[in-house]
C-alpha positions, 0 to 999 in steps of 0.5 A: 858169565856164571852166577858167582862172577855176577854175585862178585860184580854186585859186591864191587863199588861203582868205582871198581865197576867203572874201572873194570869197564874202562879196562875192558873197553880199552882192550876191546878197542885195541882188538877192534883196531887189530881186526881193522888192520888185519882186514885191510891187510887181507884186502891189500894182499888180494888186490896187490897182484891185480894192481901190478898186472894193471900197471903192466897192461898200462905199459903195453897199452901205451906202446900200442897206442903210440903205434896206433897214433903213428898209423893214423897220422900216416894214414891221414897224411895220404889225404892231407898235410901231416900237421893236420893229420897229427892235429886230428889224431890228437883231438881224437885222443883228447876226446877219448881221455875226457870220456874215460875221465868222466866215466872213471870219476863217476865209478869211483864215487859209486864205489865209496871209501875203502873202509873196513866194513866188518870192523865198523859194524862190530865197533858200533855193536861194542859201543852200544853194548858198553853204553848198556853196561854203563847204564845197568851198572849205574842202576845196580850201583844206585840200587845197592846204595839205596839198599845199604842206606835202608839197612843202616837206618 
């Protein structure tokens, strides 16, 4: 802001300054929301293909697990009845699933929420800046009012 703009602002009433600040804050909030959307869109573009590949890997892993299950049951069937072999293999897979669940839950907790971090930080800075502008505008308006009152006396 140059000196002329600063002088112009000093001539405006407190109401005009507040109106202008309100308009500027609205614009700033809209821009921050646009930034958040763009940031999340970019993250989604990056993660999307990888998530699709995870899905494909899951399908093939499930097919391999089915084949491994059949193999284990047939192998154990050589030493015990088929129902006992199937029960043992089922218990094995249940234990594996439990360990994976607990480990996955802990990792998700560690990762935290998917938040547009850059936007959150800039919004905090903008709020602090707006608060400071309001404080300084209020002081300047009070100073102008006091100066006008003294001149008119």
